[in-house]
N, C-alpha and C positions, 0 to 999 in steps of 0.2 A: 524661773524656778518652777518645777513641777508641783502643782497643788492638788489637793484631793479632788477638787472640781474638774481640773483639766484631765486628771487620770481617769475619772469615771466617764466623762464625756468622750474621751478618746476610745475607751473600751466600747462604748455604745456605737460610735460612728464607724469604728474600724471593724467591728464584728457584728453586733446586734445584741439584744437583751434576753431575761427569764424570771418570772415570779413563780416560785414554788413556795408559797406562803405556808404550806403544810410541812415543810422540812423542819426538823429539829434544828434550832439556830446554832450554827457553828461558824463564827466569823473568822476563825483562823484554824486551819488544819495543818499540822506539822507532817511532812511527807513520811518520815520514819515510822511513827506509830500508825499512820493511816494504812501502810502496807501490812501491818500486823492486826488488821481489823479494827484499828483505833484504840487497841489496848496498850496503854502506856503509863498508867498510874503507878504500878509497882516496878516497872522496868525502866523508868526514866533515868538516863545517865549521860545526857548531852544537852545541847542548847534547845532541843525539842521539848525538854522538861518544862520549860517556861510556859508551854501551852497545854501541858497535861498534868504535871505535878512539880511545882517549883522546887521541892526538896531534892529533885534529881540533879540540880546543879552541883551538889556536894559529891556526886559520883562520877564526875567527868574524868577524874584520875584518882589514884590511891591517896588516902588521907595523909600517909607518911611522906609522899612525894609531891604534895600539892604546893607548888611554888610557881612563880611567874604568871604569865597570862596566855590565853588563847583567844584569838580574834577570828571571827568568821565573816568574810566579805566575798561577794555581796549577799550570800544567802538568798539567791533568786529562785522563785517558784512560779512556774507557768502551768496553767491547767485548762482543759476543755473537756466537754463531754462528746460522746460518739455521734451526736446529732448536730453538733455545731456547724460543720461544713455544709450539710444539706440545708440547714435553716438559713445560714448566711447567704448561700448561693441563691436561694429562692427570693430573699428580701432584696439583695443587691441587684438581682436580675429582673426586678419588677418592671422597670422601664415605664411604658405607658399603661401597663396593666395594674390593677389594684392588688394589694397584698391579700385582701379578702378573697378575691377571685382565685388567685394562685393557690392559696391554702385550701379553698373549697374543692379545687380540681386536682390537687396533688394526691399522691399515694400515701395517705396517712401522715403527711407532714404536720397537720394540725394536732396530732397526738404526741408529737415529739418536742420536748422542751429544748431550749438552748441554754448553755452555761459556759462561762469563761472566767478565768481567774488570773490575776497577776499580783505577785507579792514580793517584797524585799525586806530582809531582816538582818542588817549588820549588827553583830553583837560581840561583846568582849566578856570572857569568863576569867575571873581573877580571884585570888585568895587575899582577903584583907588581913587574915591571920590563919595559922594552920587549921583552926577549927571554924573559920568564918569564910566560906566560899561566897562569891557574889557574881552577879551578871548585870551588865549595862548595855542596853541596846535601843535602837529606834526601828520602826517598822512602817511599812505601807502595805495595805492589803485591800485589793479591789475585786469584788465579785459582781458580775453582771449576768442577768438571766432573763429569759422571756418564754412565755407559753401562750399559744393560741389554740383555743378549743375549736375543733372542727365543727362543733354544733353551733358555735357563735363566732365565726371567723372575723367579724367586724371589730372585735376587741382583742387586745393583747394585754396579758398580765405581765407587768415589767417590774423587776427588782434590780436596783443597782446600788450597792453599798461600798463606799470607799472610806477606809480608816487610815489616818496618820497618827502615830503615837510613839510613846517611849516605854521602856521597861527598866525598872530597877528592882533587882532580886537580891535579898540578903538572907543567907542561910546559916545554919549552925549544925555541927556534927561532932561526934566524939572521934577519938583517934582511930578506932577500929572501923569507923564508918558504918557500924551496924545500925545506928539510929541517926537520922538527920531530919531537919525541919527547915522550913523557909517561909518567908512572906515576901510579897512583891506588890509594887504599885505600878499602875499603867494609866497615865493620862492619855486621853483619846480625843481626837477631833474627827467627827463623822459627817460625811456628805452623802446623802442617800435619796433615792426615789423608790417608792413602793406604791404602785397604783395601777389602775386599768386605763389604758389609753387607746385611741383608735389604731387598729393594726396598720393602716396606711401610713401612720406617722413614723413607723419603723424605717421606711424607705425615704423619709424626708428629713434632711439634717436640720433645717430651720424649725420644722415642727417639733423635732426632738428637743432642740435647745429651748423652745418655748415651754415644753412640758417641764423641763428641769427648772426653768425660771419660776414657773407658777407653782409647782408641786414639791420641789425638793426640800428636804430637811437639812438644816445646818446646825449641828449640835455638838456639845462637848460633855465629857464625863471623866471621872477618875475611878478606875476599877482597882480593887484590892483582891489578891488571891493568896491562898495559904495551902501548905501541904506538909506531909510527913511520910517517912519511910522507915521500916524496921525489918532487919534481916535476922532470922532465927539464930544462925550460927555463922555461916559463911555464904558465899554467893551461890553455891549449888544447893543450899537449903532455901526454904520458902522466904520470900520477901513480901511484906504486906505494905500497901500504900493507901493513903487517903488524901484527897485534895478537895478544896472548895474554891471554885473559880467564881468570880463576881460575888464577893461577899455582899450580903444584903444591906447596902448603905442607903438604899432608898426603895420605895414601893410606888407602883403606879396603879391607881384606881381605874377600873373600867378597861383594863387591858384585854383585848380580844384574843382569847386563847383558841387557836385553830383546832386543837386536839379535843377540847370539851365543847367548842362552839358556844362559849359563854364569855361574858365580860366578868373578869375576876381581878382581885387585888394581887398582883404578882410583884415579888421583891427581887432585887439584884442591883445591877449598875444602871442607874436611871440617868438618862440624857436630858439636858436642858438646852434651849436655844430657840431658833426660828423654825417652826414646824409648818410646812405646807401640807403635810399629811400626818396629822396627829395620831391617827390610828395605826400607823406603820409599826410592824413588829420590832424594827430596829431602834425605836425610841427607848427600848429597855433591853439589856442583856440579862436574862433571868439567871439567878443563882444556879450553879451547876455543881451538885454534890456527887463526887466520884469515889469509888473504892475498887481496889484491885489486888490481885495476888500473882506473883511470878516465881518461877523456879528455873534454875539454869544448870541442868545436868550436863556433864562433859562426856563426849565420846572420843576417846583417844586424846592425844596430847595437844592437837591443834584445832579441833572442831568442838564447838559448844553449841547447845541449843538453849533457847529461852522460851518457855511457855508462859503466856500471860492471859488472864481473864479479868475483865473489868465490868463494872456496872456504872453507867453514866446517867446524869440527869435525874437522879433520885429526887422526888418532890416531897417536901415536908410541909404540913399544914399546921398553922396555929391560929385557931379561930377562922376568920375570913381571909387571913393572909397566907399566901403560898410562897414557899422558898423553893423555886424550881417550877416547871410547868407540869401541872397535873393532867392526867388523861392520856398520856403517851402509852401506847400498848407495850406490855412488859417485854416482849421479844425485841423491840427496837432499842431497848436500853442495854442489851448484852453485846459485848465486844470481846473477841477472843482471837488469839493468834500465836504463831510460833516464829521465832527468828533463828536461823541457822547461820553461824558466823565463825570466822577464823580469829585466832588470837585469844588473849586473856579475857575472861568474863568480868574482870575488874576495870576494864577500860573500854571506850567505844571501839567498835570493830572496824578494821580497814575494809573488809568485804563482808557482805551479808545478803541473805535471801530471806524474805518474809512472806508468810502466808497467813490468811485469817478470814474471819467472818465479821462483817459490819452490818448490823441491823438485819441479819439473815442472808446477806449477799457476800459472795466470795471476793477477797482482796488478795493482791500480791504486790511485792515490790522487790527491787534489786538495787544495791548500792555498792559503789566501789571507789576507792581512793587511789589516785595516780599522782604521786608527788604531793604537792600542796593542794591539789584540787580533788573535790569529791562530787560525783555525779550520781543521781538517783532517779529511778522511774517507778511510779506507783499507779496501779489500776485498782479501782474500788467501785462498788455499787452503793448509791445513795437512795434511800427510800424517800420518795416525794409524795407520799400519800399520808393523810391524817387518819385514815381508816385502818381497820384491822387487815384488810386486803392490801398487800404491799405492791408498790410500783417502783421498779428499779430504773434508775438513771445511771448508766455506766460512764465513769469519769476517769481521766488520767491526769497525773501530775508529773512534771519534770523539774528537778531542782539542780542547781549548780552553785557551789561555794568553794572558796579557797580558805585554808586555815593557816594562820601565821602566828 
């Protein structure tokens, strides 16, 4: 049986790793909203809502026809960044040479991070009653990354986080679907490594396994999320959304915030377990307060657009406690996008094109359904700097799922 540890080691051994500790923590990115710049709080209307605004499970279909179930299998997502092939080629081809020497003599490879992702999210959307939509699912999400600074090629910053968990989402809505709300619970088992290791260990399987044995964190937590949606009149009028991911069930003292470069008391979903690296960012998923607005004007009978604007990771302070990560530059919190799709705005679209901006970088995505299968491709830029000056890492996601 595939375990979190096996999945994360396989990702390391078959590709190679990336620590971008300055990234805003996002341990699951849904492909659909990512194509629209990450803006999905007010436009959530399918299973991606679980990761953006749980209240969106009420809008998978019209309230008056909400019967039966919809199951998404396997909901597979694979991703890599534009530098992954060159990085892996250098590491795997090290042979008798040291990784340190190869990086030092390569054309800028030391400035290029590596990033790879594999995720699976089978989920069933069901109505417990006409006004009570729900979702039940399980997921696996593994993200592996590595960075070698050309100024110090002897060391590699490595991050590998693998989550296995479940989702139970319970919603409420009125008959018109103008207002809906939801809460959800997510039990999580996390196996992770976030540390600096000798760069030569990247090309040595036994050395990598030793690093995992000595430094890996093995932890569990239970996360709770909540959200709400309100439409002014109908779907081509503004919809307002708010969601709080990782409700503050626990706080961690001395959490090293890379955006303020200070140790602070940060609240959110706190993990407990066996910590080989107690200062790792993944020992806590900070509370993520989000708000958004969307509007869906129709152009003709068959074409609709949906414009969305979100603010994510708003940080609220109460005394010395922070709900969210303070110090993130304001421009990195903004997400905006447009979706152009066919069909009714009251239901998930069979075909769509998405464009947007994520943390100031361009995103786009395409999605289409053929029979029972849906295939999507997304390209987006991720800011990997904790400073005001941004550093783009271009990433791609491919997803495949069947709907039954």
